[in-house]
Structures are given as structure tokens and as C-alpha cells.
N, C-alpha and C positions, 0 to 999 in steps of 0.2 A: 530506511533514509535513503539508497539510490531509489528505491523504487519508487519513493513519491519523488525526487529530481526528476526522476525522466517521465514519467506517468504526468506528476498534475501539471508540470511547465505543457506536456502535451495539449493534454485536456485544454489547458488554459488561453494557448495558442492557435485553437483551433477553434474553440468559441469566440475566441479575442476577435481571428479576423472575421468571422461570420457577424461580429457585433459591429465592426469597423464600415465592414464592404454591407451591410444591410441586409445580412440576409437573413434576422433575426428577426427585424419586423417584418421581412418578408409571410417569414410562419405564420405570424402574428396577424396579419393581414388574412392568411386561405385560413384561419380558426383554427389552427396548430398552437398547439399550449407550445410556447417553446421548453420550458421544465420538463415538461413531459417526453417529449420527443425525442431532446437532447440531454438533459442532467441525468432523470430518471437509471438507463438506463449504464451509462454512462458508472452511476455508483453501485449500482448491483454488479455490472459486471467488476468491478472494481474492488466490493463486497468478495464476490465468490472465488475472481480469481488470486486476492492474496494467499488464502490459509494456502491452498492448491500450493500454491508457489515456497509457502513453509514448510508441507509436511516434500515436498520434494529435495528442500535444503535441507530436514531434517535428517529423510533421511539420506540421502548424498554426506550429511557429513557423519555419521553413523558408518557409517560403510567406509569414510575416508579412514576413520579408525581404527577400522577393521582392519584393514590392508596395510596401515602404517604401523599398525600395534602388532601385524602377522610377518610384512616383509623387513621390516628395519628395526624392529625390541624384539623380537623373537617369544612374545606371546602365542598363546592357543587362539584359536579361531573361537573353540568352546565356550573357552575358559573366559574370554572375553565376552562374547555375545549373551551368555549367563550371567555374569557380570552388570552388563549394561540393562537388560532385563527387570534385577535385581534394584540398581540402583535408579531405573529412570523411571519416574513413577508415571499414574497415570493423567496426574495432577499436572506436572510439567507439559505432558502432549498439549492438555488441556489446552493448556494456560497461552500454548505459545499459538492456539489456532483463535483463542478468543481475542486477544493483542492484532494477531494479522486481520483479524477480521474488522476489528476497531479501530485501525492504522486504514483501510485499505477502505472504511467508510469517510477517514478525515480529508485521504487521499483525494478521492472524488468531488469531497464538497468544497476542501477548497480550489481545488484543479478549474471545477466550476464555479464555482464565485466568482475568484478573480476575469475569468475571462468573461463571463456578463457583465463586469463592472469598472471593461475596459473601456479606453475611451482614445482617442488625436490620434490616428492610422498607427505605421506599423509602431511607430515609440511608442504609444499606448498600451500594445499586446506584446512587445519588448518587458515593457514596466510590468504587465498582470503578468507573465510567465516566470519574472525575478520572483513576482510577489510569494508565487502558487508558490515554488520550491522553497520558498524563506517560510513559510504558515502552516503550508505543510508538514514541513522541517520542527522546527520551535515543539507543535503542536504534538507530533508526535512523542520527541526527546518529556515532553510536559505528561503524557496520558501515561507516557511507559509510565516514568513515576508511580504520578499514582493508580494505579495498575493492577502493578508489581507491589504496591502494600498492602493492594486491595486482595489477590488475589495470593500471595505468599505471606499473609495472617498469616503466622503460630497457631 
């Protein structure tokens, strides 16, 4: 949700500013499709970068647990790592990457969509950024429910 707030707002603000200043019309006049030129690269980037961010977060979480367990709780580091490997299944790992990929898609689409349909100057761009954050956050929460139901079915 933090990434959704930051990234979708930035995408909506950038594309919304381009719309308000008629740069999107200029791209169309130059026979450049704004969707192919502006939207697809942003969606692909968010689809690729969010799973990488989740991998980093998962690694930091496991290593942070190891650090706290060993230094504060006097766990044996080998025992901690063996139990982590035993109880952390491949399905857990895969489901986090699937969710991250779908969330990245949602963030990219909502940011670009709201930016493309902004209007009325700076006020419209501000409304578009707010709408991008709200819509991407709501869609992430809703899709998280359905993905959890789908991925963790017994």
C-alpha cells in the first residue's frame, strides 16, 4: 500500500501534467501513441520491480528475525535457519511473488488511468493523484482477499 501511494500518485501526477499541458496531444500529433509510449513502460516497470521489492523485503524479514532471535532471544542460528527452511514453503514464496506482480499491475494501471483522465489544470492533477492512490489501494485490498482465497485453498 505504501508503494501504491507513492508510485501511483507519481504516475498520475506526471501523466496528468502532460495531459493538462497538452503534451499528450503533441505526442498524438507526432504519430506517437501515448499508450505505447507512456503507459506500457510504466506498467511493465511496476510489474517487474514490485516482485523484486518483495524479494528484498522477504529476505530482510527472515534475516531480521534471525538477528533478533540470535541477539535478543538467544536462539541458535542454525536451528532458526533450519526451522525457517522447514516451515517456509515454496508456495509461500511463490504466492508472495504472484501477489506482488498483480499489485504492480494494479498500481501501474491506476496511476496511468487517473493521469490520462485528469483535467482542469493543477486542481485536476491533484484530484487525479488522490484518485490514483485511493483506487489502487482499494483494488489492492480487494484483490488481496481474492488472491488469498485462491492461492491458499486447502
